[in-house]
C-alpha positions in Angstrom: -11.7 -31.5 18.6 -8.7 -30.7 16.6 -5.3 -30.9 18.2 -3.4 -27.5 17.9 0.3 -27.8 17.9 1.2 -24.4 19.6 4.6 -24.0 17.8 3.2 -24.0 14.3 -0.1 -21.8 14.9 1.7 -18.9 13.3 2.2 -20.7 9.9 -1.5 -21.2 9.2 -4.0 -19.5 7.1 -6.0 -18.6 10.1 -3.1 -16.3 11.5 -2.2 -14.9 8.0 -5.4 -14.7 6.1 -3.6 -14.9 2.6 -2.5 -18.2 0.8 1.1 -17.7 -0.2 2.9 -20.9 -1.4 2.4 -23.3 -4.4 3.2 -26.9 -4.0 5.8 -27.0 -6.8 7.5 -24.0 -5.8 7.8 -25.2 -2.2 9.2 -28.5 -3.7 12.0 -26.7 -5.6 12.9 -24.6 -2.6 12.9 -27.7 -0.4 15.0 -29.6 -2.9 17.6 -26.8 -3.2 17.6 -25.5 0.5 15.9 -28.0 2.5 18.8 -29.9 3.7 19.5 -26.9 5.8 15.9 -26.6 6.8 15.4 -23.4 5.2 12.0 -24.3 4.0 10.8 -24.3 7.6 12.0 -20.8 8.0 10.2 -19.8 4.8 7.0 -21.3 6.2 7.5 -19.2 9.3 8.2 -22.1 11.7 11.4 -21.5 13.3 10.6 -24.1 16.0 10.3 -26.9 13.6 13.3 -25.7 11.9 15.2 -26.5 15.1 13.5 -29.8 15.4 14.2 -30.4 11.8 18.0 -29.6 12.1 18.4 -32.0 15.1 16.3 -34.7 13.6 17.9 -34.2 10.1 21.2 -34.7 11.7 20.6 -37.7 13.6 18.5 -39.3 10.8 20.9 -38.5 8.1 18.4 -36.5 5.9 15.3 -38.5 6.5 13.2 -35.5 7.4 14.4 -33.6 4.3 13.5 -36.7 2.1 10.3 -37.0 3.9 9.3 -33.3 3.2 10.3 -33.8 -0.5 8.1 -36.9 -0.8 5.2 -35.0 0.9 5.4 -32.3 -1.7 5.8 -34.4 -4.7 3.0 -36.6 -6.3 2.6 -38.7 -3.0 -0.1 -36.2 -1.8 -2.3 -34.2 -3.6 -3.0 -30.5 -3.3 -6.1 -30.9 -1.2 -4.4 -33.1 1.4 -1.3 -30.7 1.9 -3.7 -27.6 1.9 -6.1 -29.2 4.4 -3.6 -30.7 6.8 -0.4 -28.8 6.1 3.1 -30.4 6.1 3.6 -33.2 8.6 6.8 -34.3 10.2 8.0 -37.9 10.1 7.0 -38.4 13.7 3.6 -37.0 13.8 1.2 -34.4 12.3 2.2 -30.8 13.0 0.1 -29.1 10.3 2.8 -26.6 9.3 1.5 -24.1 6.8 -2.0 -25.4 6.9 -4.3 -23.7 4.4 -1.4 -21.5 3.0 -0.9 -23.4 -0.3 -2.4 -21.7 -3.6 -4.0 -24.3 -6.0 -2.0 -24.4 -9.1 -3.8 -24.5 -12.5 -2.9 -27.3 -15.0 -1.7 -26.4 -18.4 -4.7 -25.5 -20.5 -6.9 -25.2 -17.6 -6.8 -21.4 -17.4 -9.0 -19.3 -19.4 -7.7 -16.4 -21.7 -9.2 -13.0 -20.7 -11.5 -11.4 -23.3 -9.2 -8.5 -23.7 -6.2 -10.8 -24.7 -8.5 -12.6 -27.3 -9.3 -9.2 -28.8 -5.7 -8.0 -28.9 -4.6 -11.4 -30.5 -7.2 -11.2 -33.0 -6.4 -7.6 -34.0 -2.8 -8.4 -34.5 -3.6 -11.6 -36.6 -6.2 -10.0 -38.9 -4.8 -8.6 -42.0 -5.3 -4.8 -42.4 -6.6 -3.4 -45.7 -3.9 -2.2 -47.9 -4.1 1.6 -48.7 -4.3 2.7 -52.2 -1.5 4.7 -53.7 
């Protein structure tokens, strides 16, 4: 039986049906605007934003640093996507299933049309006779 934290149910994939965030993009957003808790607003979780602001004020930014560590190399994509973002005081499952898997450099395949375009521009054209 899975525990459903009612304040964050609207942040999950089951509610929206479309993955919307990358882990790296969320890390940068959290780094720049996270001290104010705006990443919780971006994740559509205003209730946890209120908890974040109170908790962050009394813990002198602990929850912000905790979120940055979660989004950094401490946890992999599968963990973040399966369980969502947690709070320092328990699992909330914020944005569970909403993260897009990022491709590593060199992992993506080039479409066939791009290969044709590149080969057509690289190959020399026959010189016309004057």
